[in-house]
C-alpha positions as CSV (number, residue, x, y, z in Angstrom):
1,M,23.4,-58.4,39.3
2,Y,20.6,-60.4,40.5
3,R,19.7,-59.6,44.3
4,M,18.1,-62.6,46.1
5,R,15.9,-61.4,49.0
6,R,16.2,-64.5,51.2
7,T,20.0,-64.6,51.6
8,E,19.9,-67.5,54.0
9,K,18.3,-69.7,51.5
10,A,21.2,-69.1,48.9
11,M,23.4,-72.2,47.6
12,S,27.0,-71.7,47.5
13,Q,28.6,-71.2,44.3
14,Q,30.1,-74.9,44.2
15,E,26.4,-76.1,45.6
16,A,24.7,-74.5,42.7
17,E,27.4,-75.7,39.8
18,D,26.7,-79.3,41.3
19,F,23.0,-78.9,41.1
20,L,23.2,-77.6,37.5
21,R,25.3,-80.5,36.6
22,A,23.2,-83.2,38.1
23,Q,19.8,-81.8,36.6
24,L,18.4,-83.4,33.4
25,V,16.1,-80.6,32.3
26,G,16.3,-76.9,32.1
27,R,14.2,-73.8,31.3
28,L,15.6,-71.2,28.8
29,A,13.7,-67.9,29.0
30,V,14.1,-65.6,25.6
31,I,12.4,-62.4,24.3
32,S,10.5,-63.5,21.0
33,D,9.1,-60.9,19.1
34,G,8.8,-58.6,22.2
35,E,7.3,-61.3,24.3
36,P,8.7,-63.6,27.1
37,Y,9.0,-67.2,25.5
38,A,10.4,-70.0,27.7
39,V,11.3,-73.5,26.6
40,P,12.4,-76.9,28.5
41,L,15.7,-78.4,27.1
42,H,18.2,-81.0,27.7
43,Y,21.7,-79.2,28.5
44,V,25.3,-80.0,29.8
45,L,27.7,-77.8,31.8
46,H,31.1,-78.5,30.6
47,D,34.0,-76.3,31.1
48,G,32.3,-73.6,32.7
49,V,29.7,-73.4,29.8
50,I,26.4,-74.5,29.3
51,Y,25.3,-76.1,25.9
52,F,22.2,-77.2,24.4
53,H,21.5,-78.4,20.7
54,S,18.6,-77.3,18.8
55,A,17.2,-77.1,15.2
56,R,18.9,-74.3,13.3
57,G,15.9,-72.7,12.7
58,G,13.0,-72.0,15.2
59,R,11.3,-69.7,17.4
60,K,14.2,-70.3,20.3
61,T,17.0,-69.5,17.8
62,D,15.4,-66.9,16.1
63,A,15.0,-65.2,19.4
64,I,18.6,-66.0,20.2
65,G,19.3,-64.0,16.9
66,E,17.3,-61.2,18.2
67,S,18.7,-60.5,21.7
68,A,21.3,-62.8,23.0
69,R,20.6,-62.2,26.7
70,V,18.9,-65.3,28.4
71,C,17.9,-66.6,31.7
72,F,18.1,-70.5,32.4
73,L,16.5,-72.1,35.3
74,V,16.9,-75.6,36.6
75,D,14.7,-76.9,39.8
76,E,13.7,-79.7,41.8
77,L,10.7,-79.8,43.9
78,I,11.3,-82.0,46.7
79,A,8.0,-82.1,48.8
80,V,5.4,-79.9,50.1
81,E,5.2,-79.3,53.8
82,E,1.5,-79.1,54.8
83,A,0.5,-77.1,57.7
84,S,-2.7,-76.9,59.6
85,D,-2.8,-73.3,58.8
86,P,-2.7,-73.3,54.7
87,C,-1.0,-70.2,54.8
88,A,1.8,-71.5,56.8
89,S,2.3,-74.5,54.4
90,S,5.9,-74.3,52.3
91,T,7.8,-76.3,49.8
92,W,11.1,-78.0,50.0
93,Y,12.8,-77.5,47.2
94,R,16.1,-76.4,45.0
95,S,16.9,-74.3,42.0
96,V,19.6,-72.5,40.1
97,M,18.9,-69.3,37.9
98,V,21.6,-68.5,35.3
99,F,21.9,-65.2,33.5
100,A,24.0,-65.5,30.4
101,R,24.5,-64.3,26.7
102,A,23.6,-67.1,24.2
103,E,25.6,-67.8,21.3
104,V,25.5,-70.0,18.5
105,V,28.5,-72.1,18.2
106,R,30.3,-71.7,15.0
107,N,33.6,-73.6,15.6
108,P,33.4,-77.0,14.4
109,A,35.6,-78.6,17.1
110,E,33.6,-76.8,20.1
111,K,30.3,-77.8,18.5
112,Q,31.7,-81.6,18.4
113,K,32.9,-81.3,22.1
114,A,29.6,-79.9,23.0
115,L,27.5,-82.6,21.5
116,M,30.0,-85.3,22.7
117,A,29.4,-83.9,26.3
118,L,25.6,-84.0,25.7
119,L,26.0,-87.4,24.7
120,A,28.0,-88.7,27.7
121,K,25.6,-86.8,29.9
122,Y,22.3,-88.2,28.7
123,A,23.2,-91.4,26.7
124,D,26.2,-92.6,28.5
125,Y,28.2,-92.5,25.3
126,D,32.0,-91.8,25.6
127,R,33.2,-93.3,22.5
128,G,35.3,-90.8,20.9
129,D,34.3,-87.9,18.5
130,D,34.5,-90.0,15.6
131,M,31.0,-91.6,16.2
132,L,29.1,-88.5,15.2
133,N,27.5,-88.4,11.8
134,R,28.9,-85.3,10.2
135,T,25.6,-84.6,8.2
136,A,23.6,-84.7,11.2
137,V,25.9,-82.6,13.1
138,D,26.1,-80.0,10.3
139,A,22.3,-79.9,10.5
140,T,22.1,-79.2,14.2
141,A,22.8,-76.0,16.2
142,V,24.6,-76.1,19.3
143,V,24.1,-73.0,21.4
144,R,26.6,-72.0,24.0
145,L,25.7,-70.0,27.2
146,A,28.2,-67.8,28.1
147,V,27.5,-67.5,31.9
148,D,27.4,-64.0,33.7
149,E,25.8,-65.1,36.8
150,I,24.8,-68.4,38.4
151,S,22.8,-68.3,41.8
152,G,21.2,-71.0,44.0
153,K,18.4,-71.3,46.2
154,E,17.2,-74.1,48.3
155,N,14.6,-74.7,51.2
156,L,15.6,-78.0,52.5
157,P,14.0,-79.8,55.5
158,P,15.6,-79.8,59.2
159,G,18.6,-82.0,58.8
160,G,19.0,-81.2,55.1
161,S,17.6,-84.4,53.5
162,V,14.3,-85.9,52.7
163,P,13.3,-89.7,53.9
164,D,12.7,-91.5,50.4
165,N,9.1,-92.2,51.7
166,E,8.3,-88.5,51.7
167,R,9.8,-87.6,48.2
168,S,7.4,-86.1,45.7
169,E,6.6,-88.4,42.5
170,Q,8.8,-86.1,40.3
171,D,11.8,-87.3,42.2
172,A,10.6,-91.4,42.1
């Protein structure tokens, strides 16, 4: 189990899950040919499971075949807090780290459900399962991250929010 050094910055489990649901891009870290490999991807947290889609072959899916243990990260840089002493500068941020086991989804119904959840999140599609092209679905890999642990960490400004004019360009 991961032990957070700065426990005063820990998010509650619910805050971490809410943040994970709200973000659009995550980073999956795997071991590929004995080397660390991280890749950004789109994902959805659905029914307590993280899903993403992928090509059926490639470095990411090959690495998952080698070792199912993965780490998944989402984060948000809110702003930089500058100080007159550069060593006293800091950042306001939120981040969530997930330790999980990656598994390629083989069940067609679960695969369909995961793809529909991804479409609902990113493309605002919610028109039923019959809209997916069967050939395209069969050509796509869907990966399930069976979550072992979710932990969140944040460093928020006093009062817990940042005025709009101070938010980073990343959040604009």
